[in-house]
VEXNU-129428 format. One line per 5 residues: number of its first residue (from 0); their letters; for each residue z, x, y of N, C-alpha, C. Coordinates in nm, 4 decimals, m for minus. Example, Ala and Ser with C-alpha at 12.3 -4.5 7.8 and 13.67 -1.06 7.14 Angstrom:
0) AS) 0.7800 1.3190 m0.5690 0.7800 1.2300 m0.4500 0.7800 1.3200 m0.3300  0.7080 1.2850 m0.2250 0.7140 1.3670 m0.1060 0.7870 1.2900 0.0030
END
This chain:
0) MEVKT) 12.8402 10.2801 8.6609 12.8747 10.2445 8.5036 13.0060 10.3787 8.4968  13.1254 10.3472 8.4492 13.2216 10.4694 8.4673 13.2640 10.4964 8.3112  13.2539 10.6150 8.3172 13.2768 10.6657 8.1549 13.4562 10.6987 8.1658  13.5540 10.6178 8.1172 13.6854 10.6589 8.1214 13.7534 10.8113 8.0166  13.8782 10.8051 8.1230 13.8910 10.9765 8.0319 13.9010 10.9563 7.9078
5) GQVDE) 13.9171 11.0194 7.8377 13.8904 11.0195 7.6981 13.8086 10.9844 7.6074  13.7043 10.8807 7.6540 13.5980 10.8397 7.5742 13.5100 10.9690 7.5432  13.4685 11.0657 7.6467 13.3756 11.1665 7.6265 13.4059 11.2279 7.4749  13.5329 11.2620 7.4687 13.6139 11.3297 7.3275 13.6184 11.2812 7.2323  13.5974 11.1228 7.2406 13.5948 11.0460 7.0970 13.4385 11.0250 7.0870
10) YIEEA) 13.3559 11.0137 7.1805 13.2101 11.0758 7.1523 13.1731 11.1354 7.0671  13.2252 11.2449 7.1847 13.1607 11.3948 7.0678 13.1958 11.4146 6.9167  13.3299 11.3650 6.8662 13.4281 11.3875 6.7761 13.2686 11.2611 6.6788  13.3218 11.1738 6.6666 13.2218 11.0479 6.6326 13.0847 11.0906 6.5912  13.0169 11.1559 6.7601 12.8939 11.1597 6.7163 12.8979 11.3330 6.5901
15) TDFIV) 12.9514 11.3795 6.6009 12.9218 11.4973 6.5240 12.9792 11.4869 6.3783  13.1070 11.3880 6.3598 13.0965 11.3399 6.1913 12.9937 11.2745 6.1562  12.9302 11.1760 6.2232 12.7752 11.1440 6.1988 12.6894 11.1732 6.1622  12.6881 11.3017 6.2576 12.5443 11.4336 6.1952 12.5828 11.4745 6.0801  12.7066 11.4763 6.0472 12.7421 11.6047 5.9162 12.7453 11.4931 5.7898
20) KKVDE) 12.7936 11.3618 5.8092 12.7853 11.2559 5.7335 12.6128 11.2405 5.6639  12.5365 11.1848 5.7411 12.3910 11.1958 5.7163 12.3127 11.3313 5.7083  12.3351 11.3894 5.7023 12.2746 11.5769 5.6622 12.3214 11.5821 5.5155  12.4709 11.5352 5.5075 12.5262 11.5462 5.3711 12.4566 11.4432 5.2549  12.4199 11.3373 5.3716 12.4330 11.1992 5.2312 12.2390 11.2183 5.2010
25) AGADG) 12.2029 11.3173 5.2813 12.0339 11.3673 5.2277 12.0028 11.4907 5.2047  12.1389 11.5405 5.1466 12.0979 11.6932 5.1006 12.0142 11.7812 5.1582  12.0295 11.7395 5.3216 11.9514 11.8357 5.3720 12.0445 11.9617 5.4089  11.9706 12.0613 5.4777 12.0288 12.1854 5.4896 12.0362 12.2155 5.6365  12.0009 12.1160 5.7497 12.0494 12.0811 5.8893 11.9783 11.9990 5.9515
30) VVVGL) 11.9606 12.0022 6.0542 11.8187 11.9234 6.1431 11.7244 11.9947 6.1996  11.5857 11.9571 6.2419 11.5123 11.9760 6.3741 11.5173 11.8748 6.4049  11.4864 11.9532 6.6038 11.4671 11.8826 6.6780 11.3961 11.9179 6.8064  11.2839 11.8129 6.8601 11.2222 11.8403 6.9430 11.2722 11.8930 7.0968  11.2631 12.0280 7.1403 11.3465 11.9998 7.3079 11.2327 12.0153 7.3961
35) SGGID) 11.2668 11.9159 7.4723 11.1833 11.9119 7.5851 11.2673 11.9803 7.7415  11.3575 11.9763 7.7204 11.4379 12.0533 7.8718 11.4787 11.9551 7.9601  11.5180 11.8611 7.9124 11.5733 11.7286 7.9533 11.7246 11.7314 7.9374  11.7911 11.6155 7.9486 11.9343 11.6035 7.8904 11.9349 11.5592 7.8135  11.8796 11.4172 7.7131 11.8871 11.3799 7.6279 11.8573 11.4639 7.4420
40) SSTAS) 11.7504 11.5674 7.5020 11.7275 11.6559 7.3854 11.8200 11.7783 7.3878  11.8849 11.8431 7.4576 11.9605 11.9221 7.5450 12.1288 11.8822 7.4676  12.1615 11.7262 7.5172 12.2665 11.6710 7.4088 12.2782 11.6509 7.2810  12.1459 11.6003 7.2429 12.1400 11.5516 7.1018 12.1634 11.7049 7.0264  12.0905 11.7948 7.0608 12.1124 11.9076 6.9932 12.2312 12.0141 7.0085
45) AVAVE) 12.2734 12.0028 7.1499 12.4383 12.0542 7.1580 12.5209 12.0095 7.0296  12.5326 11.8593 7.0622 12.5938 11.8268 6.9585 12.6143 11.8697 6.8257  12.4515 11.8780 6.7854 12.4170 11.9075 6.6168 12.4749 12.0495 6.6276  12.4809 12.1534 6.7216 12.5410 12.2587 6.7227 12.7106 12.1941 6.6922  12.7172 12.1788 6.7563 12.8966 12.1241 6.7502 12.9207 12.0975 6.6212
50) ALGAD) 12.8294 12.0426 6.5457 12.8709 11.9337 6.3832 12.8221 12.0412 6.3029  12.6928 12.1091 6.3524 12.6705 12.1742 6.2016 12.6496 12.3414 6.2085  12.6652 12.4076 6.3679 12.6856 12.5219 6.3601 12.4649 12.5634 6.3925  12.5197 12.6885 6.5107 12.3603 12.6823 6.5643 12.3004 12.7168 6.4305  12.3463 12.7976 6.3071 12.2443 12.8245 6.2220 12.1890 12.7091 6.1516
55) SVYGL) 12.2204 12.5889 6.1521 12.1755 12.4448 6.0792 12.0790 12.3986 6.1632  12.0491 12.4294 6.2602 11.9611 12.3636 6.4129 11.8866 12.4315 6.4149  11.7049 12.3478 6.4286 11.5970 12.4388 6.4165 11.5140 12.3448 6.5693  11.4817 12.4082 6.6678 11.4141 12.3721 6.7778 11.2962 12.4001 6.7715  11.1886 12.2967 6.8126 11.0619 12.2877 6.8514 11.0403 12.2554 7.0200
60) VMPSE) 10.9419 12.3451 7.0841 10.9452 12.3064 7.2031 10.7954 12.2989 7.2255  10.7483 12.1789 7.2363 10.6042 12.1312 7.2211 10.5182 12.1159 7.3269  10.4956 12.1983 7.4166 10.4334 12.1805 7.5503 10.3087 12.0936 7.5123  10.2260 12.0025 7.6152 10.1092 11.9561 7.6240 10.0423 11.9747 7.7485  9.9350 11.9925 7.7858 9.8744 11.9976 7.9299 9.9212 11.9420 8.0155
65) VSDDE) 9.9892 11.8575 8.0197 10.0583 11.7826 8.1238 10.2276 11.8408 8.1574  10.3093 11.8844 8.0599 10.4412 11.9412 8.0411 10.4694 12.0059 8.1867  10.5911 12.0025 8.2077 10.6172 12.0872 8.3303 10.6836 12.2123 8.2841  10.6139 12.3096 8.3526 10.6568 12.4987 8.3065 10.8013 12.5226 8.2931  10.8559 12.4288 8.3849 11.0022 12.4473 8.4338 11.0633 12.3415 8.3028
70) NMSDA) 11.0479 12.2533 8.3100 11.0873 12.2001 8.1263 11.0783 12.2450 8.0709  10.9269 12.3188 8.0065 10.9454 12.3987 7.8429 11.0472 12.5128 7.8922  11.0444 12.5883 7.9819 11.1654 12.7273 8.0427 11.2801 12.6793 8.0042  11.3192 12.5608 8.0689 11.4923 12.4726 8.0477 11.4957 12.4579 7.8979  11.3984 12.4155 7.8305 11.4188 12.3903 7.6611 11.4411 12.5296 7.6148
75) ERHAE) 11.3627 12.6404 7.6428 11.3854 12.7843 7.6058 11.5539 12.8319 7.6263  11.5410 12.8307 7.7313 11.6690 12.8618 7.8244 11.7933 12.8008 7.6940  11.8238 12.6635 7.7023 11.8948 12.6131 7.6631 11.8806 12.6194 7.4887  11.7973 12.6539 7.4336 11.8196 12.6802 7.3038 11.8827 12.8113 7.3086  11.8634 12.8853 7.3891 11.8766 13.0421 7.3227 12.0325 13.0438 7.3835
80) KFGIE) 12.1099 12.9314 7.4952 12.2288 12.9584 7.4899 12.3066 12.8946 7.3726  12.2751 12.7998 7.3560 12.3084 12.7380 7.2240 12.3256 12.8265 7.0899  12.2248 12.9105 7.1205 12.2162 12.9891 6.9662 12.0839 12.8966 6.8709  12.0372 12.8420 6.8952 11.9605 12.7433 6.8440 11.7810 12.8310 6.8277  11.7888 12.8568 6.6863 11.6485 12.9321 6.6631 11.5220 12.8281 6.6992
85) YDVIE) 11.4067 12.8867 6.7117 11.2958 12.7289 6.8315 11.1520 12.8286 6.7782  11.0998 12.7457 6.7817 10.9811 12.7702 6.8190 10.8857 12.7091 6.9208  10.7441 12.7840 6.9806 10.6873 12.6881 7.0418 10.5787 12.6680 7.0117  10.5152 12.5298 7.0089 10.4383 12.5074 6.9415 10.3322 12.4149 7.0481  10.1730 12.4565 7.0871 10.1226 12.4002 7.1827 10.0632 12.2891 7.1427
90) IQPVV) 10.0584 12.1964 7.1765 10.0275 12.0447 7.1251 9.8871 11.9982 7.1846  9.8103 12.0760 7.2521 9.7176 12.0034 7.3269 9.5955 12.0176 7.2184  9.6047 12.1414 7.1791 9.4358 12.1746 7.0660 9.4626 12.0105 6.9913  9.5477 11.9821 6.9478 9.5752 11.9018 6.8397 9.5271 11.7323 6.8966  9.5640 11.7330 7.0383 9.5551 11.6134 7.1033 9.4166 11.5948 7.1258
95) EKFLE) 9.3286 11.6768 7.1687 9.2100 11.7562 7.2267 9.1269 11.7134 7.0873  9.1563 11.7488 6.9862 9.0811 11.7042 6.8015 9.1064 11.5623 6.8330  9.1866 11.5132 6.7941 9.1582 11.3360 6.8147 9.1165 11.2669 6.9262  9.0836 11.3707 7.0545 9.0144 11.2719 7.1949 8.8701 11.3316 7.1386  8.8139 11.4270 7.0629 8.7201 11.4031 7.0426 8.6191 11.3393 6.9876
100) EYDAE) 8.7257 11.2407 6.9065 8.6837 11.1804 6.8039 8.6984 11.0124 6.8363  8.7721 11.0266 6.9343 8.8247 10.8749 7.0105 8.8605 10.8968 7.1178  8.7725 10.8812 7.2478 8.7799 10.9114 7.4023 8.8724 10.8181 7.4700  8.9945 10.8034 7.4464 9.0721 10.7408 7.5019 9.0459 10.7598 7.6361  9.1030 10.6651 7.7317 9.1113 10.7342 7.8915 9.2511 10.6319 7.9431
105) SKEAV) 9.2936 10.5966 7.8887 9.4179 10.5151 7.9589 9.5366 10.6269 7.9643  9.5914 10.6568 8.0291 9.6946 10.7535 8.0298 9.7991 10.7135 7.9539  9.8730 10.6386 7.9301 9.9809 10.5950 7.8379 9.9107 10.6175 7.6618  9.7994 10.5793 7.6881 9.7897 10.5654 7.5255 9.7474 10.7212 7.4723  9.7071 10.8064 7.5942 9.6961 10.9584 7.5578 9.8489 11.0405 7.5644
110) GNLAA) 9.9423 10.9951 7.6510 10.0459 11.0086 7.6716 10.1124 10.9440 7.5299  10.1466 10.8546 7.4566 10.1524 10.8496 7.3239 10.1305 10.9011 7.2089  10.0177 10.9552 7.2150 9.9138 11.0264 7.1148 10.0123 11.1816 7.1127  10.0717 11.2145 7.2329 10.1177 11.3516 7.2549 10.2642 11.3305 7.1950  10.3293 11.2526 7.2138 10.4171 11.2108 7.1655 10.4356 11.1867 6.9928
115) RVRMC) 10.3220 11.1115 6.9273 10.3336 11.1090 6.7850 10.2852 11.2271 6.7249  10.1745 11.3307 6.8092 10.1693 11.4345 6.7230 10.2757 11.5279 6.7487  10.3843 11.5277 6.8139 10.5384 11.5995 6.8385 10.6259 11.5432 6.6775  10.5921 11.4244 6.6791 10.6443 11.3713 6.5511 10.5846 11.4059 6.4375  10.4848 11.4474 6.4251 10.4235 11.5117 6.2806 10.4419 11.6507 6.2919
120) YNYLV) 10.4582 11.7471 6.3960 10.5336 11.8524 6.3859 10.6877 11.8957 6.3469  10.7436 11.7580 6.3887 10.8813 11.7750 6.3329 10.8938 11.7310 6.1888  10.8277 11.6701 6.1374 10.8426 11.5732 5.9850 10.7785 11.7608 5.9060  10.6611 11.7687 6.0072 10.6038 11.9353 5.9021 10.7232 11.9813 5.9041  10.7386 12.0508 5.9773 10.8923 12.1258 6.0095 11.0274 12.1015 5.8793
125) ANEEE) 11.0553 11.9352 5.8988 11.1591 11.9072 5.8276 11.1575 11.8772 5.7080  11.0132 11.8654 5.6156 10.9519 11.8770 5.5077 10.9651 12.0024 5.4200  10.9231 12.0561 5.5448 10.9127 12.2377 5.4567 11.0454 12.2957 5.4215  11.1314 12.2578 5.5007 11.3083 12.3296 5.5702 11.3615 12.2437 5.4894  11.3449 12.1468 5.4349 11.4226 12.0397 5.4217 11.5457 12.0220 5.4747
130) LLVLG) 11.5139 11.9746 5.6344 11.5956 11.9259 5.7592 11.5542 11.7881 5.7663  11.6579 11.7067 5.8383 11.6586 11.5692 5.9169 11.5634 11.5849 6.0700  11.4846 11.5002 6.0706 11.4707 11.5076 6.2413 11.5337 11.4340 6.2980  11.6350 11.5122 6.4209 11.7066 11.5047 6.5039 11.6629 11.3987 6.6282  11.6880 11.2872 6.6438 11.6327 11.2122 6.7311 11.7146 11.2478 6.8574
135) TGNRS) 11.6323 11.2066 6.9894 11.7252 11.2140 7.0974 11.7330 11.1614 7.2049  11.7034 10.9888 7.1686 11.6886 10.8672 7.2087 11.8240 10.8469 7.2898  11.8215 10.7468 7.3598 11.9924 10.7432 7.4395 12.0265 10.5226 7.4290  12.0811 10.4797 7.4518 12.0943 10.3427 7.4134 12.0290 10.2770 7.4903  12.0437 10.3347 7.6187 11.9958 10.2760 7.7424 11.8285 10.2896 7.7336
140) EILVG) 11.7748 10.3923 7.7421 11.6435 10.3525 7.6574 11.5576 10.2734 7.5455  11.6834 10.2777 7.4625 11.6196 10.1987 7.3162 11.6554 10.0623 7.3763  11.7133 10.0146 7.4087 11.7587 9.8517 7.4730 11.5914 9.8019 7.5591  11.5523 9.8693 7.6527 11.4035 9.8884 7.7227 11.2744 9.8772 7.6601  11.2999 10.0070 7.5521 11.2305 9.9957 7.5102 11.1505 10.1410 7.5380
145) YYTKY) 11.2022 10.2219 7.5834 11.1337 10.3453 7.6801 11.1355 10.4655 7.6175  11.0402 10.4316 7.4944 11.0169 10.5360 7.4046 10.8662 10.5279 7.2962  10.8349 10.5762 7.2362 10.6779 10.6014 7.1756 10.7216 10.5186 7.0182  10.6702 10.4296 6.9982 10.6981 10.4015 6.8567 10.6448 10.5023 6.7601  10.6728 10.5294 6.6401 10.6647 10.6208 6.5783 10.5792 10.7601 6.6734
150) GDGGV) 10.6778 10.7938 6.7510 10.6522 10.9190 6.8434 10.7868 10.9373 6.8278  10.8520 10.9510 6.9936 10.9544 11.0039 7.0190 11.0731 10.9221 6.8941  11.0214 10.8102 6.9035 11.1014 10.6898 6.7895 11.1058 10.7249 6.6737  11.0629 10.8044 6.6193 11.0080 10.8444 6.4832 11.1126 10.9380 6.4332  11.2015 10.9170 6.4075 11.3187 11.0162 6.3691 11.4090 10.9513 6.2022
155) DILPI) 11.4983 11.0642 6.2159 11.6071 11.0138 6.0959 11.7242 10.9525 6.1576  11.7588 11.0291 6.2434 11.9031 11.0059 6.3101 11.9098 11.0204 6.4372  11.9715 10.9231 6.4949 11.9966 10.9261 6.6709 12.1233 10.9426 6.6924  12.2124 11.0763 6.7242 12.3009 11.1159 6.7449 12.4005 11.0687 6.8803  12.3199 11.0715 6.9726 12.3478 11.0050 7.1117 12.2853 10.8448 7.1227
160) GGLYK) 12.2333 10.7842 7.0426 12.1300 10.6410 7.0146 12.2457 10.5442 7.0625  12.4082 10.5838 7.0676 12.5179 10.4337 7.1086 12.5575 10.5024 7.2272  12.5020 10.5845 7.3228 12.5376 10.6450 7.4337 12.4514 10.5764 7.5714  12.5162 10.4999 7.6709 12.4187 10.5263 7.7333 12.4095 10.6330 7.8305  12.2921 10.6281 7.9199 12.2557 10.7424 7.9694 12.3617 10.7619 8.0512
165) TEVRE) 12.4089 10.7177 8.1481 12.5464 10.7589 8.1915 12.6503 10.8278 8.1045  12.7032 10.8006 7.9625 12.8080 10.8417 7.9144 12.7320 10.9687 7.8529  12.5770 10.9678 7.8325 12.5562 11.1489 7.7727 12.5628 11.2610 7.9182  12.5311 11.1825 8.0066 12.5977 11.3012 8.1150 12.7014 11.3440 8.0978  12.7949 11.2588 8.0820 12.8939 11.3374 8.0432 12.9285 11.4270 7.9359
170) VAREL) 12.8966 11.3507 7.8402 12.9095 11.4491 7.6989 12.8323 11.5745 7.7206  12.6600 11.5760 7.8239 12.6209 11.7095 7.8442 12.7442 11.8030 7.9034  12.8050 11.7315 8.0071 12.8731 11.7988 8.0769 13.0119 11.9015 8.0181  13.0291 11.8130 7.8981 13.1419 11.8665 7.8373 13.1433 11.9672 7.6921  13.0165 11.9307 7.6694 12.9526 12.0547 7.5783 12.9246 12.1703 7.5962
175) GVDED) 12.8900 12.2141 7.7813 12.8854 12.2771 7.8089 12.7197 12.3147 7.8292  12.6061 12.2040 7.9116 12.5054 12.1797 7.9001 12.4779 12.2179 8.0524  12.3969 12.2929 8.0676 12.3441 12.3799 8.2488 12.3506 12.2309 8.3460  12.4198 12.2514 8.4543 12.4648 12.1077 8.5049 12.2902 12.0937 8.6120  12.1768 12.2010 8.6096 12.0953 12.1669 8.6494 11.9862 12.0938 8.5465
180) IVEKT) 12.0251 12.0823 8.4567 11.9467 11.9922 8.3224 12.0034 11.8702 8.3208  12.1400 11.8782 8.3406 12.2320 11.7495 8.3163 12.1541 11.6247 8.4527  12.1757 11.7063 8.5655 12.1374 11.6450 8.7316 11.9744 11.6305 8.7173  11.8717 11.6914 8.6305 11.7296 11.7063 8.6195 11.6703 11.5582 8.6458  11.6111 11.5068 8.7505 11.5449 11.3664 8.7635 11.4226 11.3440 8.5795
185) PTAGL) 11.4887 11.2521 8.4721 11.4625 11.2477 8.3559 11.2858 11.1723 8.3661  11.2406 11.2269 8.2986 11.1157 11.2190 8.2565 11.0241 11.2267 8.0979  10.9802 11.1141 8.0753 10.9338 11.1184 7.9382 10.8498 11.2378 7.9425  10.7490 11.3493 8.0479 10.6537 11.3710 8.0221 10.5411 11.3468 7.9677  10.5101 11.2232 7.9663 10.3950 11.1728 7.8891 10.2406 11.2201 8.0270
190) WEGQT) 10.2904 11.1638 8.0862 10.1891 11.2024 8.2068 10.2242 11.2975 8.3227  10.1277 11.3531 8.4062 10.1477 11.4263 8.5115 10.2407 11.3538 8.6516  10.3529 11.3823 8.6641 10.3957 11.3379 8.7772 10.5248 11.1924 8.7117  10.5236 11.2119 8.5791 10.5781 11.0384 8.5585 10.7564 11.0959 8.6240  10.8100 10.9793 8.5904 10.9655 10.9821 8.6315 10.9430 10.8496 8.5405
195) DEDEL) 11.0958 10.8329 8.4441 11.1457 10.7293 8.4146 11.1889 10.6256 8.4870  11.3085 10.6737 8.6111 11.3330 10.5637 8.6939 11.2060 10.4886 8.7635  11.0734 10.5946 8.8118 10.9897 10.4972 8.8674 10.9229 10.3961 8.7729  10.9210 10.4085 8.6338 10.8352 10.3216 8.5754 10.9156 10.1718 8.5159  11.0978 10.2250 8.5029 11.1507 10.1564 8.5203 11.1570 10.0170 8.6590
200) GVPYG) 11.1820 10.1381 8.7583 11.2167 10.0598 8.8706 11.3461 10.0243 8.9023  11.4159 10.1274 8.8801 11.5480 10.1189 8.9088 11.6484 10.2413 8.8094  11.7296 10.2852 8.8843 11.7794 10.3914 8.8135 11.8523 10.3626 8.7045  11.8827 10.4536 8.6098 11.9658 10.4232 8.4768 12.0582 10.3316 8.5015  12.1737 10.3960 8.5850 12.3195 10.3673 8.6237 12.3080 10.2168 8.6491
205) TVDDF) 12.2008 10.1480 8.6878 12.1972 10.0207 8.7205 12.1208 9.9564 8.6040  12.0489 10.0274 8.4906 12.0161 9.9362 8.3602 12.1520 9.9671 8.2758  12.2243 10.0628 8.2509 12.3748 10.0527 8.2421 12.4202 9.9576 8.2504  12.4596 9.9486 8.3668 12.5863 9.8608 8.4334 12.5357 9.6859 8.3739  12.3787 9.7059 8.3670 12.3432 9.5636 8.3363 12.3461 9.5407 8.2011
210) FVAYL) 12.3099 9.5955 8.1223 12.3338 9.5918 7.9581 12.4514 9.6001 7.9269  12.5702 9.6596 7.9867 12.6914 9.6619 7.9115 12.7650 9.5538 7.9726  12.7299 9.4774 8.0471 12.7902 9.3269 8.1107 12.6771 9.2575 8.0154  12.5489 9.2723 7.9637 12.5188 9.1506 7.9415 12.5114 9.1493 7.7543  12.5065 9.2600 7.6811 12.5587 9.3146 7.5648 12.6632 9.3008 7.5372
215) DEDAS) 12.7390 9.4082 7.5939 12.8700 9.4833 7.5156 12.9488 9.3576 7.5725  12.9652 9.2738 7.6676 13.0525 9.2112 7.7124 13.0013 9.0549 7.7041  12.8832 9.0369 7.6742 12.8394 8.8797 7.6145 12.8346 8.7791 7.7647  12.7766 8.8774 7.9039 12.7890 8.8219 8.0095 12.6559 8.7441 8.0015  12.6532 8.6385 8.0718 12.5333 8.5625 8.1310 12.4280 8.6615 8.1933
220) VDEAR) 12.2987 8.6092 8.1915 12.2285 8.6853 8.2581 12.2776 8.7014 8.3913  12.2982 8.5633 8.5095 12.3482 8.5892 8.6185 12.4652 8.6492 8.6067  12.5091 8.6678 8.5509 12.6811 8.7714 8.5776 12.6497 8.8756 8.5387  12.5463 8.9792 8.4616 12.5146 9.0776 8.4476 12.4177 9.1176 8.5595  12.3757 9.0417 8.6380 12.2909 9.0892 8.7596 12.3456 9.1317 8.8553
225) DAAGV) 12.4805 9.0128 8.8615 12.5955 9.0255 8.9707 12.6370 9.2062 8.9510  12.6562 9.2057 8.7966 12.7609 9.3892 8.7764 12.6686 9.4682 8.7815  12.5559 9.4151 8.7940 12.4147 9.5635 8.8389 12.4114 9.5658 8.9745  12.4563 9.4643 8.9964 12.3944 9.4796 9.1756 12.2506 9.4225 9.2098  12.2301 9.3987 9.1461 12.0174 9.3782 9.1683 12.0034 9.2084 9.1879
230) DDETA) 11.8712 9.1876 9.2363 11.8137 9.0411 9.2410 11.7891 9.0374 9.1231  11.7441 8.8593 9.1388 11.6679 8.7607 9.0328 11.6036 8.8509 8.9412  11.4380 8.8957 9.0333 11.3319 8.9580 8.9730 11.3758 9.0791 8.9015  11.4727 9.1790 8.9269 11.5048 9.2895 8.8415 11.5849 9.2443 8.7498  11.6572 9.1241 8.7148 11.7133 9.1022 8.6031 11.6560 9.1028 8.5230
235) QRLLG) 11.5336 8.9693 8.5486 11.4545 8.9015 8.4688 11.3528 9.0464 8.3987  11.3519 9.1406 8.5012 11.2473 9.2594 8.4329 11.3180 9.3381 8.3471  11.4456 9.3459 8.3836 11.4753 9.4240 8.2478 11.5585 9.3231 8.1115  11.5814 9.2113 8.1453 11.5585 9.1259 8.0410 11.4334 9.0838 7.9811  11.3578 9.1005 8.0449 11.1765 9.1368 7.9475 11.1525 9.2300 7.8794
240) LYRRS) 11.1659 9.3597 7.9358 11.1980 9.4993 7.8573 11.2782 9.4900 7.7232  11.3946 9.4409 7.7467 11.4596 9.4162 7.6149 11.4056 9.3399 7.5521  11.3176 9.2242 7.5499 11.3164 9.1175 7.4896 11.1389 9.1619 7.4000  11.1025 9.2406 7.4889 10.9468 9.2742 7.4611 10.9410 9.3781 7.3711  11.0896 9.5124 7.3411 11.0558 9.5758 7.3252 11.1409 9.5934 7.1708
245) EHKRK) 11.1725 9.4507 7.1444 11.2341 9.4451 6.9609 11.1894 9.4936 6.8915  11.0315 9.4938 6.8634 10.9804 9.5293 6.7686 10.9930 9.6528 6.7555  11.0413 9.7397 6.8581 11.0684 9.9123 6.8237 11.1891 9.8995 6.7620  11.2851 9.8173 6.7746 11.3940 9.8300 6.7084 11.4195 9.8159 6.5713  11.3068 9.7403 6.4832 11.3146 9.6712 6.3734 11.1932 9.7492 6.2737
250) TPPYP) 11.2489 9.7360 6.1707 11.1422 9.7631 6.1029 10.9954 9.6994 6.1078  10.8693 9.7042 6.0530 10.7530 9.5995 6.0739 10.7837 9.5044 6.0123  10.7260 9.3927 6.0507 10.7635 9.2593 6.0224 10.6711 9.2289 5.8765  10.6926 9.1466 5.7559 10.5864 9.1042 5.6907 10.5935 8.9844 5.6360  10.5351 8.9086 5.5532 10.5946 8.7758 5.5419 10.6818 8.8035 5.3693
255) EFGR) 10.7376 8.6994 5.3933 10.8812 8.7023 5.2787 10.8227 8.6253 5.1620  10.6988 8.5532 5.1798 10.6832 8.4997 5.0161 10.8040 8.4059 4.9278  10.8578 8.3334 5.0359 10.9723 8.2122 5.0163 11.0877 8.2804 4.9569  11.0537 8.4706 4.9155 11.2073 8.4888 4.8704 11.3002 8.5278 4.9473
END
């Protein structure tokens, strides 16, 4: 997927205006953001600094036992480069307390639990400091449901939620995010050795090409398949991820009672 010249500045302007507007509407004093050391949280926080100034952005670095030490170090390095005040909160004791009461064995369940513990800390700080929780999800992840419901999906605003992963990389570079973070292999960090693209089965660039064609350009599945250069099986898998994750993109359903 190619990002056209001039688009990056437009993305940044729109995202910064969005953050300022939403913070003002909420009467908040700024935002709190979980910093993972990856490109998405680095870009979202850099945009927030551009919009509000570093004094109005508060970071939380929240490692668990499966967190990569290098990622946590990158998160702190990024915060210091952009002047973001931050705290380091070890979430493993909280995760272990949950598991004392219910001994879950599924790595997905435990990984999602860790994401939800982080969400709780984000909102604890947000409530205490009168901040909004700044989400770090991008459009590619949102469309395939690659995030934890009420975990990293539990936020107030998503400043890069309209950007495909390919576009996030270009915005990150423009804002001065360190290149090693921009080019780092994406991972949700939910269990040891996990990477986004291993789970998705295709690179993010392919995901982006498929959904740009299928959703943004209203192409048929076959046309989107060809645009992304994938086979039928991969196209159907991406379509299935999109459809099965629809519940994550909506408020919980309820009976209408004829209203």
